[in-house]
C-alpha positions as CSV (number, residue, x, y, z in Angstrom):
1,X,-37.0,-15.5,-83.8
2,X,-39.0,-13.4,-81.3
3,X,-39.2,-16.4,-78.9
4,X,-35.4,-16.7,-78.8
5,X,-35.0,-12.9,-78.1
6,X,-37.5,-13.1,-75.3
7,X,-35.6,-16.0,-73.8
8,X,-32.3,-14.2,-73.9
9,X,-33.8,-11.0,-72.5
10,X,-35.2,-13.0,-69.6
11,X,-31.8,-14.6,-68.9
12,X,-30.2,-11.1,-68.9
13,X,-32.8,-9.8,-66.4
14,X,-32.4,-12.9,-64.2
15,X,-28.6,-12.4,-64.2
16,X,-29.0,-8.7,-63.2
17,X,-31.3,-9.7,-60.3
18,X,-28.9,-12.4,-59.2
19,X,-25.9,-9.9,-59.3
20,X,-27.9,-7.5,-57.2
21,X,-28.8,-10.2,-54.7
22,X,-25.2,-11.6,-54.5
23,X,-23.3,-8.3,-54.4
24,X,-23.9,-7.4,-50.7
25,X,-22.9,-10.9,-49.6
26,X,-19.8,-10.8,-51.8
27,X,-19.0,-7.3,-50.5
28,X,-19.5,-8.5,-46.9
29,X,-17.2,-11.5,-47.7
30,X,-14.6,-9.1,-49.0
31,X,-14.8,-7.0,-45.8
32,X,-14.6,-10.1,-43.6
33,X,-11.6,-11.4,-45.6
34,X,-9.9,-8.0,-45.2
35,X,-10.7,-7.9,-41.5
36,X,-9.3,-11.5,-41.2
37,X,-6.1,-10.4,-42.9
38,X,-5.8,-7.4,-40.6
39,X,-6.3,-9.7,-37.6
40,X,-3.6,-12.0,-38.9
41,X,-1.2,-9.2,-39.5
42,X,-1.8,-7.9,-35.9
43,X,-1.5,-11.4,-34.6
44,X,1.8,-12.0,-36.3
45,X,3.0,-8.7,-35.0
46,X,2.1,-9.7,-31.4
47,X,3.7,-13.1,-32.0
48,X,7.0,-11.5,-32.9
49,X,6.8,-9.1,-29.9
50,X,6.4,-12.0,-27.6
51,X,9.0,-14.1,-29.4
52,X,11.6,-11.4,-29.6
53,X,11.1,-10.0,-26.1
54,X,14.6,-10.7,-24.8
55,X,17.2,-7.9,-25.0
56,X,20.9,-8.5,-25.8
57,X,23.3,-7.0,-23.4
58,X,27.0,-7.2,-22.6
59,X,29.7,-6.3,-20.1
60,X,30.6,-7.4,-16.6
61,X,28.2,-8.7,-14.1
62,X,27.3,-5.3,-12.6
63,X,26.7,-3.8,-16.1
64,X,24.2,-6.5,-16.8
65,X,22.7,-6.1,-13.3
66,X,22.1,-2.4,-14.0
67,X,20.7,-3.0,-17.5
68,X,18.4,-5.7,-16.1
69,X,17.0,-3.5,-13.4
70,X,16.5,-0.7,-15.9
71,X,14.7,-3.0,-18.3
72,X,12.4,-4.0,-15.4
73,X,11.5,-0.3,-14.9
74,X,13.2,-0.1,-11.5
75,X,13.5,3.7,-11.3
76,X,15.2,4.3,-8.0
77,X,18.1,2.8,-6.0
78,X,18.7,4.0,-2.5
79,X,21.6,3.2,-0.2
80,X,25.3,3.5,0.8
81,X,27.9,1.8,-1.3
82,X,31.1,0.2,0.1
83,X,34.3,-1.1,-1.4
84,X,32.6,-4.4,-2.3
85,X,30.1,-2.4,-4.5
86,X,32.6,-0.4,-6.4
87,X,32.0,-2.2,-9.7
88,X,28.3,-1.7,-9.3
89,X,28.9,2.0,-8.5
90,X,31.0,2.3,-11.7
91,X,28.2,0.6,-13.7
92,X,25.7,3.1,-12.3
93,X,28.0,6.0,-13.1
94,X,28.2,4.8,-16.7
95,X,24.4,4.7,-16.8
96,X,24.1,8.2,-15.4
97,X,26.6,9.5,-18.0
98,X,25.0,8.2,-21.1
99,X,22.9,10.4,-23.4
100,X,19.4,10.9,-22.1
101,X,20.5,10.2,-18.5
102,X,20.0,7.2,-16.3
103,X,16.8,5.2,-16.3
104,X,17.5,4.2,-12.7
105,X,18.6,7.0,-10.4
106,X,20.9,6.5,-7.4
107,X,20.0,8.3,-4.1
108,X,22.8,8.1,-1.5
109,X,21.4,8.2,2.0
110,X,23.0,8.6,5.4
111,X,21.9,5.3,6.8
112,X,21.0,2.0,5.2
113,X,17.8,1.7,7.2
114,X,16.5,4.9,5.7
115,X,17.4,3.6,2.2
116,X,15.4,0.5,2.9
117,X,12.3,2.5,4.1
118,X,12.5,4.6,1.0
119,X,12.6,1.6,-1.3
120,X,9.7,0.0,0.5
121,X,7.6,3.1,0.3
122,X,8.2,3.4,-3.5
123,X,7.0,-0.2,-3.7
124,X,4.0,0.6,-1.5
125,X,2.9,3.5,-3.6
126,X,3.6,2.1,-7.1
127,X,3.2,-1.6,-6.7
128,X,6.6,-2.0,-8.3
129,X,9.9,-2.5,-6.4
130,X,12.7,0.0,-6.0
131,X,16.2,-1.1,-5.1
132,X,18.3,-0.5,-2.0
133,X,22.1,-1.0,-1.9
134,X,24.6,-1.7,0.8
135,X,28.0,-3.3,1.4
136,X,28.5,-6.5,3.4
137,X,28.3,-7.1,7.1
138,X,27.2,-4.0,9.1
139,X,25.8,-2.3,6.0
140,X,23.7,-5.3,5.2
141,X,22.4,-5.9,8.7
142,X,21.3,-2.2,8.9
143,X,18.7,-3.2,6.3
144,X,17.1,-5.7,8.7
145,X,14.3,-3.5,10.1
146,X,13.4,-2.0,6.7
147,X,13.2,-5.5,5.1
148,X,11.0,-6.7,8.0
149,X,8.9,-3.6,7.4
150,X,8.4,-4.5,3.8
151,X,7.9,-8.2,4.5
152,X,5.1,-7.7,7.0
153,X,3.6,-4.7,5.3
154,X,3.5,-6.3,1.8
155,X,5.7,-3.7,0.0
156,X,7.8,-4.9,-3.0
157,X,11.5,-4.0,-2.9
158,X,14.8,-5.5,-4.0
159,X,17.8,-5.4,-1.7
160,X,21.3,-5.7,-3.2
161,X,24.3,-6.3,-0.9
162,X,28.0,-6.9,-1.5
163,X,30.2,-9.6,-0.1
164,X,33.9,-10.4,0.2
165,X,35.4,-12.3,-2.8
166,X,34.2,-15.9,-2.7
167,X,36.9,-17.4,-5.1
168,X,39.9,-15.8,-3.4
169,X,40.0,-13.6,-0.3
170,X,43.0,-12.4,1.7
171,X,41.1,-11.0,4.7
172,X,39.9,-14.1,6.4
173,X,36.5,-13.7,8.0
174,X,36.7,-10.0,8.4
175,X,33.1,-8.4,8.3
176,X,31.8,-11.7,6.9
177,X,28.3,-12.8,8.0
178,X,25.8,-15.2,6.5
179,X,23.7,-12.4,5.2
180,X,21.6,-14.7,3.0
181,X,20.7,-16.8,6.1
182,X,20.2,-13.7,8.2
183,X,17.6,-12.4,5.7
184,X,15.8,-15.7,5.1
185,X,13.0,-14.9,7.6
186,X,12.4,-11.4,6.5
187,X,12.4,-11.7,2.7
188,X,10.5,-13.6,0.1
189,X,13.7,-14.7,-1.6
190,X,17.3,-14.4,-0.7
191,X,20.1,-15.5,-3.0
192,X,23.9,-15.2,-3.4
193,X,24.7,-14.9,-7.1
194,X,27.9,-17.0,-7.6
195,X,28.1,-16.9,-11.4
196,X,28.0,-13.7,-13.5
197,X,26.1,-15.5,-16.3
198,X,23.2,-16.0,-13.9
199,X,22.7,-12.3,-12.9
200,X,20.0,-11.6,-15.5
201,X,17.7,-14.5,-14.6
202,X,18.3,-13.8,-10.9
203,X,17.0,-10.2,-11.4
204,X,14.0,-11.5,-13.4
205,X,13.1,-14.0,-10.7
206,X,13.6,-11.4,-7.9
207,X,11.3,-8.9,-9.5
208,X,8.6,-11.5,-10.2
209,X,8.8,-12.8,-6.7
210,X,8.8,-9.3,-5.2
211,X,5.6,-8.3,-7.1
212,X,3.8,-11.6,-6.7
213,X,1.0,-11.5,-4.1
214,X,1.6,-11.0,-1.3
215,X,4.3,-8.5,-2.4
216,X,7.5,-8.1,-0.3
217,X,11.3,-7.7,-0.3
218,X,13.8,-9.9,-2.1
219,X,17.6,-10.0,-1.7
220,X,20.5,-10.6,-4.0
221,X,24.1,-10.8,-2.7
222,X,26.9,-10.2,-5.2
223,X,30.5,-10.9,-4.1
224,X,33.2,-8.5,-5.0
225,X,35.0,-10.8,-7.5
226,X,31.8,-12.0,-9.1
227,X,30.7,-8.4,-9.7
228,X,33.8,-7.7,-11.7
229,X,33.7,-10.8,-14.0
230,X,32.4,-10.5,-17.6
231,X,29.1,-12.1,-18.6
232,X,29.8,-14.5,-21.5
233,X,28.3,-13.5,-24.8
234,X,25.8,-16.5,-25.0
235,X,24.5,-15.5,-21.5
236,X,24.2,-11.8,-22.4
237,X,20.5,-11.6,-22.6
238,X,17.9,-9.8,-20.5
239,X,15.0,-12.1,-20.0
240,X,11.4,-11.2,-21.2
241,X,10.4,-8.2,-19.1
242,X,7.7,-5.5,-18.9
243,X,9.4,-3.0,-21.3
244,X,9.1,-5.6,-24.1
245,X,6.0,-7.7,-23.2
246,X,2.8,-6.5,-24.9
247,X,0.6,-7.1,-21.8
248,X,2.9,-5.2,-19.5
249,X,3.2,-6.6,-15.9
250,X,0.7,-9.5,-16.2
251,X,-2.7,-10.2,-14.7
252,X,-3.8,-11.7,-11.5
253,X,-6.1,-14.8,-11.4
254,X,-9.8,-14.3,-10.7
255,X,-11.9,-15.6,-7.9
256,X,-13.6,-18.9,-8.6
257,X,-17.2,-18.3,-9.8
258,X,-18.7,-20.8,-7.3
259,X,-17.1,-18.8,-4.5
260,X,-18.7,-15.6,-5.8
261,X,-22.1,-17.5,-6.0
262,X,-21.8,-18.6,-2.4
263,X,-20.7,-15.1,-1.2
264,X,-23.7,-13.5,-2.9
265,X,-26.1,-16.0,-1.3
266,X,-24.6,-15.5,2.2
267,X,-24.6,-11.7,1.9
268,X,-28.3,-11.8,0.8
269,X,-29.2,-14.0,3.7
270,X,-27.5,-11.9,6.4
271,X,-29.3,-9.3,8.4
272,X,-26.5,-7.0,9.1
273,X,-23.6,-7.5,6.6
274,X,-20.6,-5.3,7.0
275,X,-17.5,-4.7,4.8
276,X,-14.1,-4.5,6.5
277,X,-11.3,-3.0,4.3
278,X,-7.7,-3.8,5.1
279,X,-4.2,-3.2,3.6
280,X,-4.4,-5.5,0.6
281,X,-7.3,-3.5,-0.8
282,X,-5.4,-0.2,-0.8
283,X,-5.2,-0.1,-4.6
284,X,-6.8,2.6,-6.9
285,X,-8.9,0.1,-8.9
286,X,-10.3,-1.3,-5.7
287,X,-11.4,2.1,-4.5
288,X,-13.6,2.6,-7.6
289,X,-15.1,-0.9,-7.4
290,X,-15.8,-0.5,-3.6
291,X,-17.5,2.9,-4.2
292,X,-19.9,1.3,-6.7
293,X,-20.7,-1.7,-4.5
294,X,-21.5,0.5,-1.5
295,X,-23.6,3.0,-3.5
296,X,-25.6,0.3,-5.3
297,X,-26.3,-1.9,-2.3
298,X,-26.2,0.4,0.7
299,X,-23.6,-1.8,2.3
300,X,-21.5,0.1,4.9
301,X,-17.8,-0.3,5.7
302,X,-15.2,0.0,8.4
303,X,-11.4,-0.1,7.7
304,X,-8.2,-1.1,9.4
305,X,-5.4,1.4,9.9
306,X,-3.7,0.3,6.7
307,X,-7.0,0.2,4.8
308,X,-7.7,3.9,5.3
309,X,-8.5,5.8,2.0
310,X,-9.8,2.8,0.0
311,X,-13.2,4.2,0.8
312,X,-13.3,8.0,1.0
313,X,-14.3,9.0,4.5
314,X,-16.8,11.4,3.0
315,X,-18.7,8.4,1.7
316,X,-22.0,8.1,3.5
317,X,-21.4,4.4,4.1
318,X,-18.1,4.8,5.8
319,X,-18.3,4.1,9.6
320,X,-14.8,4.4,11.0
321,X,-11.4,2.9,11.5
322,X,-10.4,0.1,13.9
323,X,-7.5,2.1,15.3
324,X,-7.7,0.4,18.6
325,X,-7.5,-3.4,19.1
326,X,-11.0,-3.5,20.7
327,X,-13.6,-1.5,22.6
328,X,-13.7,1.5,20.4
329,X,-17.0,2.9,19.0
330,X,-16.4,1.2,15.6
331,X,-16.2,-2.2,17.4
332,X,-19.8,-1.8,18.3
333,X,-20.6,-2.1,14.6
334,X,-18.3,-5.0,14.2
335,X,-19.6,-6.9,17.2
336,X,-23.2,-6.5,16.0
337,X,-22.6,-7.5,12.4
338,X,-23.7,-11.1,11.6
339,X,-21.5,-11.2,8.4
340,X,-18.3,-9.5,7.6
341,X,-16.8,-9.3,4.1
342,X,-13.1,-9.0,5.1
343,X,-11.3,-7.4,2.1
344,X,-7.5,-7.5,1.8
345,X,-6.8,-8.6,5.4
346,X,-4.0,-10.9,6.6
347,X,-2.9,-11.4,10.1
348,X,0.3,-9.5,9.7
349,X,-1.7,-6.4,10.4
350,X,-3.2,-6.2,13.9
351,X,-6.6,-8.0,13.7
352,X,-9.6,-5.6,13.4
353,X,-11.7,-8.2,15.3
354,X,-11.4,-11.5,17.1
355,X,-13.4,-14.5,15.8
356,X,-15.1,-17.1,18.1
357,X,-16.0,-20.6,17.1
358,X,-19.6,-21.2,15.9
359,X,-20.6,-17.6,16.8
360,X,-21.3,-14.6,14.5
361,X,-20.1,-13.0,12.5
362,X,-19.8,-15.3,9.5
363,X,-16.5,-14.1,7.8
364,X,-15.9,-14.0,4.1
365,X,-12.2,-13.7,3.3
366,X,-11.4,-11.8,0.0
367,X,-7.8,-11.3,-0.8
368,X,-5.1,-12.0,-3.4
369,X,-3.8,-14.9,-1.2
370,X,-5.4,-17.5,1.1
371,X,-5.8,-16.7,4.8
372,X,-3.2,-17.6,7.3
373,X,-5.5,-19.3,9.7
374,X,-4.8,-18.9,13.4
375,X,-6.9,-19.0,16.7
376,X,-8.3,-15.4,16.1
377,X,-8.9,-15.7,12.3
378,X,-10.5,-18.7,10.6
379,X,-12.8,-17.4,7.8
380,X,-15.8,-19.5,6.8
381,X,-15.7,-18.7,3.1
382,X,-12.4,-18.0,1.2
383,X,-12.3,-16.0,-2.0
384,X,-8.8,-15.9,-3.5
385,X,-8.0,-13.8,-6.5
386,X,-8.0,-10.2,-7.9
387,X,-9.7,-8.1,-5.2
388,X,-11.0,-5.3,-7.4
389,X,-12.4,-7.7,-10.0
390,X,-14.2,-9.7,-7.3
391,X,-15.6,-6.5,-5.8
392,X,-16.9,-5.5,-9.3
393,X,-18.6,-9.0,-9.6
394,X,-20.2,-8.6,-6.2
395,X,-21.4,-5.1,-7.1
396,X,-23.0,-6.5,-10.3
397,X,-24.8,-9.3,-8.5
398,X,-25.7,-8.2,-4.9
399,X,-29.1,-6.6,-4.5
400,X,-30.3,-4.6,-1.5
401,X,-32.5,-6.7,0.7
402,X,-35.6,-5.5,2.6
403,X,-34.6,-7.4,5.7
404,X,-31.1,-5.8,6.0
405,X,-30.8,-3.6,9.0
406,X,-28.1,-0.9,8.8
407,X,-29.6,1.3,11.4
408,X,-27.2,0.1,14.1
409,X,-24.2,0.9,11.8
410,X,-25.6,4.4,11.1
411,X,-25.9,5.0,14.8
412,X,-22.3,4.1,15.4
413,X,-21.2,6.4,12.5
414,X,-23.2,9.3,13.9
415,X,-21.8,8.9,17.4
416,X,-18.2,8.5,16.0
417,X,-18.5,11.8,14.1
418,X,-19.7,13.6,17.2
419,X,-17.0,12.1,19.5
420,X,-14.1,12.4,17.1
421,X,-14.6,15.2,14.6
422,X,-16.7,17.4,16.8
423,X,-14.7,16.8,20.0
424,X,-13.8,19.8,22.2
425,X,-10.3,18.4,22.4
426,X,-10.0,19.1,18.6
427,X,-10.4,22.8,19.2
428,X,-8.8,23.0,22.6
429,X,-6.4,25.9,23.4
430,X,-4.5,23.7,25.9
431,X,-0.7,24.0,25.8
432,X,1.2,21.9,25.1
433,X,-1.1,21.2,22.2
434,X,-3.6,18.3,22.3
435,X,-3.0,15.4,19.9
436,X,-6.7,15.8,18.8
437,X,-6.1,19.4,17.7
438,X,-2.9,18.4,15.9
439,X,-4.9,16.0,13.7
440,X,-7.8,18.4,13.2
441,X,-5.6,21.3,12.2
442,X,-3.4,19.1,9.9
443,X,-6.6,17.9,8.1
444,X,-7.7,21.5,7.5
445,X,-4.4,22.4,5.8
446,X,-3.6,19.3,3.9
447,X,-5.0,19.0,0.3
448,X,-7.2,15.9,-0.5
449,X,-4.3,14.2,-2.4
450,X,-1.6,15.3,0.1
451,X,0.4,12.4,1.6
452,X,0.9,12.1,5.3
453,X,3.6,9.7,6.4
454,X,3.4,8.7,10.1
455,X,6.2,7.4,12.2
456,X,5.1,5.2,15.1
457,X,3.7,6.4,18.4
458,X,0.6,7.4,20.3
459,X,-0.4,10.0,17.7
460,X,-0.8,7.2,15.1
461,X,-3.9,6.0,16.9
462,X,-5.4,9.5,16.7
463,X,-4.6,9.9,13.0
464,X,-6.2,6.5,12.3
465,X,-9.3,7.4,14.3
466,X,-9.7,11.1,13.4
467,X,-7.9,12.0,10.2
468,X,-10.4,12.0,7.4
469,X,-8.6,10.2,4.6
470,X,-10.1,10.8,1.1
471,X,-7.9,8.9,-1.3
472,X,-5.9,5.6,-1.3
473,X,-2.4,5.7,0.2
474,X,-2.6,9.3,1.4
475,X,-2.1,8.3,5.0
476,X,0.9,6.0,5.2
477,X,1.1,4.3,8.5
478,X,2.5,0.9,9.6
479,X,0.3,-1.4,11.6
480,X,2.2,-4.6,10.7
481,X,5.8,-4.2,12.0
482,X,4.9,-0.8,13.6
483,X,8.5,0.4,13.6
484,X,9.9,3.7,14.6
485,X,12.2,5.7,12.4
486,X,10.3,5.3,9.1
487,X,8.3,8.6,9.0
488,X,10.8,11.0,7.5
489,X,12.3,8.5,4.9
490,X,8.8,7.5,3.8
491,X,7.8,11.2,3.3
492,X,10.9,11.7,1.2
493,X,10.2,8.6,-1.0
494,X,6.5,9.8,-1.4
495,X,7.8,13.1,-2.7
496,X,10.0,11.3,-5.3
497,X,7.1,9.3,-6.6
498,X,4.6,12.2,-6.6
499,X,6.7,15.4,-6.8
500,X,3.6,17.5,-7.5
501,X,1.9,16.5,-4.3
502,X,2.3,17.8,-0.7
503,X,4.4,15.3,1.4
504,X,4.2,15.6,5.2
505,X,5.9,13.5,7.8
506,X,4.6,13.4,11.4
507,X,7.1,11.9,13.8
508,X,7.4,11.6,17.5
509,X,10.6,13.0,19.0
510,X,11.9,9.4,19.6
511,X,11.3,8.1,16.0
512,X,12.5,11.3,14.4
513,X,15.9,11.1,16.0
514,X,16.4,7.6,14.7
515,X,16.7,8.8,11.1
516,X,16.9,12.6,11.4
517,X,20.2,12.6,9.5
518,X,18.2,12.2,6.3
519,X,17.4,15.9,6.5
520,X,20.7,16.3,4.6
521,X,19.5,13.8,1.9
522,X,16.3,15.7,1.5
523,X,18.2,19.0,1.1
524,X,20.6,17.4,-1.5
525,X,17.6,16.2,-3.4
526,X,16.2,19.7,-3.3
527,X,12.9,18.4,-2.0
528,X,10.0,20.4,-0.6
529,X,8.8,18.4,2.4
530,X,7.5,19.2,5.8
531,X,8.2,17.2,9.0
532,X,6.3,17.8,12.2
533,X,8.3,16.7,15.3
534,X,6.0,16.0,18.3
535,X,8.0,17.0,21.3
536,X,7.0,15.5,24.6
537,X,10.4,14.1,25.7
538,X,9.1,10.6,26.2
539,X,8.0,7.4,24.6
540,X,4.3,8.3,24.7
541,X,2.7,5.1,23.5
542,X,4.7,3.0,26.0
543,X,3.8,5.4,28.8
544,X,0.1,5.1,27.8
545,X,0.3,1.3,28.0
546,X,2.1,1.5,31.3
547,X,-0.5,3.8,32.8
548,X,-3.3,1.5,31.6
549,X,-1.6,-1.4,33.5
550,X,-1.2,0.8,36.7
551,X,2.5,1.2,36.3
552,X,4.8,4.2,36.5
553,X,6.4,5.5,33.3
554,X,9.9,4.6,34.5
555,X,12.6,4.6,31.9
556,X,10.6,6.3,29.3
557,X,11.8,10.0,29.4
558,X,14.7,11.7,27.7
559,X,15.9,15.1,26.7
560,X,15.6,16.8,23.3
561,X,17.5,19.4,21.3
562,X,15.7,22.5,19.9
563,X,14.5,20.8,16.8
564,X,14.1,24.0,14.8
565,X,17.7,25.0,15.6
566,X,18.8,21.4,14.8
567,X,17.1,21.7,11.4
568,X,18.9,25.0,10.7
569,X,22.3,23.5,11.4
570,X,21.7,21.3,8.3
571,X,20.5,24.3,6.2
572,X,16.8,23.4,6.5
573,X,14.1,25.7,7.7
574,X,13.2,25.3,11.4
575,X,9.9,26.5,13.0
576,X,9.1,26.6,16.7
577,X,5.4,26.5,17.7
578,X,4.8,28.4,20.9
579,X,1.0,28.5,21.1
580,X,-1.9,26.3,19.7
581,X,-3.1,29.1,17.4
582,X,0.3,29.3,15.7
583,X,0.4,25.7,14.4
584,X,-2.1,25.9,11.5
585,X,-0.5,29.1,10.2
586,X,3.1,27.7,10.4
587,X,2.1,24.5,8.7
588,X,0.3,26.3,5.9
589,X,3.3,28.5,5.4
590,X,5.6,25.5,5.3
591,X,3.5,23.7,2.8
592,X,3.4,26.8,0.5
593,X,7.1,27.8,0.7
594,X,9.7,25.4,-1.0
595,X,12.3,23.8,1.2
596,X,12.8,21.2,3.9
597,X,10.8,22.4,6.9
598,X,11.0,21.0,10.4
599,X,8.3,22.1,12.8
600,X,9.0,21.6,16.6
601,X,5.6,21.2,18.2
602,X,5.2,20.6,21.9
603,X,2.5,18.0,22.4
604,X,0.6,16.5,25.3
605,X,-1.2,13.1,25.5
606,X,-3.2,14.0,28.7
607,X,-6.3,14.5,26.6
608,X,-5.6,11.2,24.9
609,X,-5.5,9.4,28.2
610,X,-8.7,11.2,29.3
611,X,-10.5,10.3,26.1
612,X,-9.4,6.7,25.8
613,X,-9.3,5.7,29.5
614,X,-12.1,7.7,31.1
615,X,-14.6,8.7,28.4
616,X,-14.5,6.0,25.7
617,X,-15.6,3.0,27.9
618,X,-18.7,4.8,29.0
619,X,-19.5,5.9,25.4
620,X,-19.1,2.4,24.1
621,X,-21.4,0.9,26.8
622,X,-24.1,3.5,26.1
623,X,-23.8,3.0,22.3
624,X,-23.9,-0.8,22.7
625,X,-27.1,-0.5,24.7
626,X,-28.8,1.6,22.1
627,X,-27.7,-0.6,19.3
628,X,-28.9,-3.7,21.1
629,X,-32.3,-2.2,21.6
630,X,-32.5,-1.2,17.9
631,X,-31.6,-4.7,16.8
632,X,-34.1,-6.3,19.1
633,X,-36.9,-4.1,17.7
634,X,-35.9,-4.8,14.1
635,X,-35.8,-8.6,14.7
636,X,-39.2,-8.5,16.5
637,X,-40.7,-6.6,13.5
638,X,-39.2,-9.2,11.1
639,X,-40.6,-12.1,13.2
640,X,-44.1,-10.4,13.2
641,X,-44.0,-10.1,9.5
642,X,-43.0,-13.7,9.2
643,X,-46.0,-14.7,11.4
644,X,-48.4,-12.6,9.3
645,X,-47.1,-14.4,6.1
646,X,-47.6,-17.8,7.7
647,X,-51.2,-16.9,8.7
């Protein structure tokens, strides 16, 4: 009847409303289920990528060695082979002959030390090791200085040396040294591979150890008979490596949150907090984080020699570089800071300041590794972990404080600009040329991303003080081992890593002659590099130190060739500078015209002696007096405000 029809119509309408209400939820459930299935598919794909990350390989020990290094993305091998390396050389030749070319390129140098410097520089610029190769005995020991350079500087590199057969040798002890023992104090790991089946895990461990903070050199020795033996089929695997792992080269641990909490509280409580940037912070990600921290908070920064470029020296908060050990203008800022955030420092680099017990400044250590505590460095708060991530966290949490007083730091910055960048020495027409004008004219010509590789000498102090560095790792200097002979090989390696950028070496005449034979290597590589040779016919930095101690410069002078003519004898392009006004023009021309250019520049350090011995102590004393007065006035104003609040 009518009542029944009404009932069924009502049920139909109710069902329609229910479907309309349920449909979106069901649709959402369908989408969620589909998304879950996609996540499962992606998860299983990642699972397989991790599980199947080993690569099969075969051949003799050196074949697997080359395959393992290539799988680890080692792009360069530098060095001089010997008869104990012939199997490795043959394996490299096969790699170079295959279709598509070699993944790892061999660069034969003219001395093992130069090869080591080049490998270390690739590691310094990329964060990933390059390889260097030598034979046994004298070839291996020639690596010693370069390995020490990488060890103290924190530059990843892998050194491979040969050795006489260990299972049967008919030459007695000829050329045999305990190379593994010899390298034990200047490498992070040194190992003789005595079983071909162990070569692949040895390479994997070497790469991991070399990259691990603090980075540095590792060493593998492979005897002649071991190199030629086949790797058994069951051992023919390349271990999980960056080319196969989905997350690439891994991640560093983060700083403990409680340490961040304490750092923020201490920085907020300080009156004159200061950032000090050192070698470990010279990474691109850290530069971005540091820029944000300084812009957001108004904090100001100094840097060590090896920290130059982390903060662009055009940054309003940049004060200067601790080029000298003490008593420079920048040290007035350091000595009047009551808290220093010391970023990326370890004591292998010459200390930027000396701590005293129970006296300011309070020091916060932020680095990838714990501090190596000694009488001059014993930080009060230790933050160990990824530097850039920690700086980002500090930038997010630190707030500018009304009681902070950066006036003294700004005063130091202003006086430094006047004394260094506006110095009459920087435009002097004196001849031989002043070192200050060398730095100023070089900065005019070099592009912002151009790389200057310094050897070691008196000029290094002036480049550290005066050369305005705008990007990370564009002024490569060594303030850890501080060796001579590295300038030219480092510039060559920088050009290999960044072929599109200008690469300039600045060498004293003493350091240049230690590895000048690599001019031939640069020519063979068809590189466009420029090398300025500072010609003063003496060991200038040692003479400066002798003069400061009231001694004669006995035993510090020598003769030189005509460096331009010397360059031409190799087939390079040689330039002689004969007046101060010529230098900028010649340097600009050398940077623009392809080829290997050697510029012979007569230099004098008399202006350096005058500036550092006679003028600087007076400037520092005057600046300290002005800063002390400024601090006293600010502290008195804060005390008066506190009294008013109490009343």
